[in-house]
C-alpha positions, 0 to 999 in steps of 0.5 A: 500500499506505502508503495501505491501512494508513493506512486500515486503522490509521485504522479500528482507532483508530475501533474501539477504544473499542467493543472495549474497551466489549464486553469490559467484565467482567460481574458476577459470577454467584452459584453458591450452594447449599444447604448439607448439615445436617452442613456447618450444624452445623460452622459453626453450632459454628465461629461459636459458638467464634469469636463471629463471625456470617455476613457478610450481604453479604459482595460486594466486601468484603476479608477481614481474616483467617481463623479456624480452628477444629479440629473433632471427626472423626465 
């Protein structure tokens, strides 16, 4: 029984690097969509009020802060 355990343990050790590679995280899948006309107008107003621009390539960047803009309700 001890020899069998040693063989199984050695097999698991040999397979461990392959298992780690197989479980590597995949690149995120983009789920972007088109904004509605109301959303586009709200974004335009908020950007104008804060003097900000939309970041063209935000992937991987750190969020430094939030700007809160109160919009009129319908």
